[in-house]
C-alpha angles and dihedrals in degrees: 000000000000095000144359096272093052091049092053092046092051091049091048091052095049110014094169095051096080131071097182142003124223101202125193115215093220117046136148122259094009124028126223097261094052092043090051091053091050092047089053090053091053100039112006095186099045109123113243123195115197118220116197144153088221118092115273098252094048092048099042095045087075089059099041112147093005099103104259106176099205150334135231124185119227131266093044136169124237090249090057091050091049090051094050094045091047091050091050093050092047091054099039097040 
C-alpha cells in the first residue's frame, strides 16, 4: 500500500488475504501508530513488523504491550527483512 490509510482499507476489504503486515512508523495520510490500532481492530492476531529509522527502543516503546511481532530498522537489506519475517513466522506459527 502507498500509505497507512490505503493499507487499512485494503485489509478491511480482504482481512484474510494477508499473513503479515510490514508497517512503517512514518507514512502519509495515516501514521504507523494509528494504522496499527486500526489493524488490531480488523485482525487482532495478525503479525505486524514495525519498520522505522528511529532506534528500536524509541520506536517500539510506543507499541509496548500491544502485540508488535517484530522490528526492523531502516534502511534495511533484504537479508535482514527475510531474517525478521522468518523469526516472526517461527514464533507465531
